[in-house]
C-alpha positions in Angstrom: -5.4 22.4 19.4 -4.7 19.5 21.8 -6.4 17.1 19.5 -4.0 18.1 16.7 -1.1 17.4 18.9 -2.3 13.9 19.7 -3.1 13.0 16.1 0.3 14.3 14.8 2.2 12.6 17.6 0.4 9.3 16.9 1.2 9.6 13.2 4.8 10.3 14.0 5.0 7.3 16.3 3.3 5.0 13.8 5.5 6.1 10.8 8.8 6.0 12.8 8.0 2.5 14.2 7.0 1.2 10.7 10.0 2.6 8.8 12.6 2.4 11.6 12.0 -1.2 12.6 11.8 -2.3 8.9 15.2 -0.8 8.3 16.5 -2.3 11.5 15.3 -5.8 10.6 17.2 -5.5 7.3 20.5 -5.4 9.2 19.7 -8.4 11.4 21.1 -11.6 9.7 22.1 -15.0 10.9 20.3 -17.9 12.6 21.7 -16.9 16.1 19.9 -13.5 15.9 16.4 -14.9 15.3 15.3 -13.9 18.7 16.4 -10.3 18.0 14.3 -10.3 14.8 11.3 -11.5 16.8 11.8 -8.9 19.4 12.1 -6.2 16.7 8.9 -7.4 15.1 7.2 -7.3 18.5 8.5 -3.8 19.2 7.3 -2.6 15.7 3.8 -4.0 16.2 3.5 -2.6 19.7 4.6 0.9 18.7 2.3 0.8 15.6 -0.6 0.1 18.0 0.5 2.8 20.4 0.5 5.2 17.5 -2.9 4.1 16.4 -4.3 4.5 19.9 -2.8 8.0 20.2 -4.4 9.0 16.8 -7.8 7.7 18.0 -7.4 9.5 21.3 -6.8 12.7 19.4 -9.9 12.1 17.3 -12.0 11.5 20.4 -10.7 14.7 21.9 -11.6 16.6 18.7 -15.0 15.0 18.8 -15.6 16.1 22.4 -14.6 19.7 21.5 -17.1 19.7 18.6 -19.8 18.4 20.9 -19.2 21.1 23.4 -19.7 23.9 20.9 
């Protein structure tokens, strides 16, 4: 049950980061806002990796539960 929570949370983080930041970057225009675009890209990538790590953590927890049975 805990593994499912981790996997679903990781998927949620990953999808929201991917979609949310892509939409946000569409609204950032102009040469003076280039640093904001770079910061948004960095934030997107970091959150995608966090989501991936949480998914993998959930799979490891699930594997541990299976090995204990």
